[in-house]
C-alpha positions as CSV (number, residue, x, y, z in Angstrom):
1,M,189.8,151.4,51.3
2,A,187.0,153.4,52.9
3,K,185.8,152.6,56.4
4,V,182.5,150.8,56.2
5,T,180.2,150.7,59.3
6,M,176.9,148.8,59.4
7,Y,174.3,148.8,62.1
8,S,172.7,145.3,62.1
9,T,171.1,142.5,64.0
10,G,171.8,138.8,64.2
11,T,168.6,137.8,62.5
12,C,168.4,140.3,59.6
13,P,168.6,138.7,56.1
14,Y,169.2,142.1,54.5
15,C,172.2,142.6,56.8
16,D,173.6,139.3,55.7
17,R,173.1,140.2,52.0
18,A,174.7,143.6,52.6
19,E,177.7,142.0,54.3
20,R,178.1,139.5,51.5
21,L,178.0,142.2,48.8
22,L,180.6,144.3,50.7
23,Q,182.9,141.2,51.1
24,H,182.5,140.6,47.4
25,K,183.7,144.2,46.9
26,G,186.8,143.5,49.0
27,I,185.7,144.9,52.3
28,T,187.4,142.7,54.9
29,D,187.2,145.1,57.9
30,L,183.5,145.8,58.2
31,V,182.6,147.5,61.4
32,K,179.4,145.8,62.5
33,I,177.4,147.3,65.3
34,R,174.8,144.8,66.6
35,V,171.9,146.9,67.9
36,D,170.2,143.8,69.1
37,L,173.0,143.2,71.6
38,D,173.6,146.8,72.6
39,P,170.5,149.0,73.0
40,S,172.6,152.1,73.5
41,Q,173.9,151.6,69.9
42,R,170.3,151.3,68.7
43,Q,169.7,154.7,70.3
44,V,172.7,156.1,68.5
45,M,171.3,154.8,65.2
46,V,168.0,156.4,65.9
47,E,169.6,159.7,66.8
48,R,171.3,159.5,63.4
49,G,167.8,159.5,61.9
50,Q,167.4,155.7,61.1
51,R,165.1,153.1,62.7
52,T,165.6,149.9,60.6
53,V,168.6,147.7,59.9
54,P,170.9,147.5,58.1
55,Q,172.1,151.0,58.0
56,I,175.3,151.3,56.1
57,Y,177.9,154.2,56.2
58,I,180.9,154.5,54.0
59,D,183.2,156.8,55.8
60,D,180.7,159.6,56.7
61,F,178.4,159.0,53.8
62,H,175.0,157.4,54.7
63,V,174.3,154.8,52.1
64,G,171.0,153.5,53.6
65,G,170.0,149.9,53.7
66,F,170.7,146.9,51.5
67,D,168.5,148.0,48.6
68,D,170.3,151.3,48.5
69,L,173.7,149.6,48.6
70,A,172.7,147.3,45.8
71,A,171.3,150.2,43.7
72,L,174.7,152.0,44.1
73,D,176.5,148.9,42.9
74,R,174.2,148.5,39.9
75,A,174.7,152.2,39.0
76,G,178.5,151.8,39.2
77,K,178.7,154.2,42.1
78,L,179.7,151.8,44.9
79,D,183.3,151.0,43.8
80,P,184.3,154.7,43.7
81,L,183.0,155.2,47.3
82,L,184.8,152.1,48.6
83,N,188.1,152.9,46.9
84,K,188.7,156.5,48.1
C-alpha cells in the first residue's frame, strides 16, 4: 500500500469525506497532519504550494483536495495509485 498523507483541520467536512473514501479503499494508516493544531505544519503546507485543506499526497504525488481525490476514483485511477 502507498503512504497517504493528508493535511487537514478538525472542522473540515471535505477532510472527513476524503478520510472516509480512503478508508473505504483500504487505507488504514492515513498520516493526518492537523494544521489547525500545529501552525508550523500549515506553513509547510503553504511552502508546498497549497493554502486550503484537505491536501492529499499519495507517496510523493500531490492529489489535491477531496474533489480531486473523488475524480481520480471515478476515473478508475485512484486504486492503481494506492496499490503500488
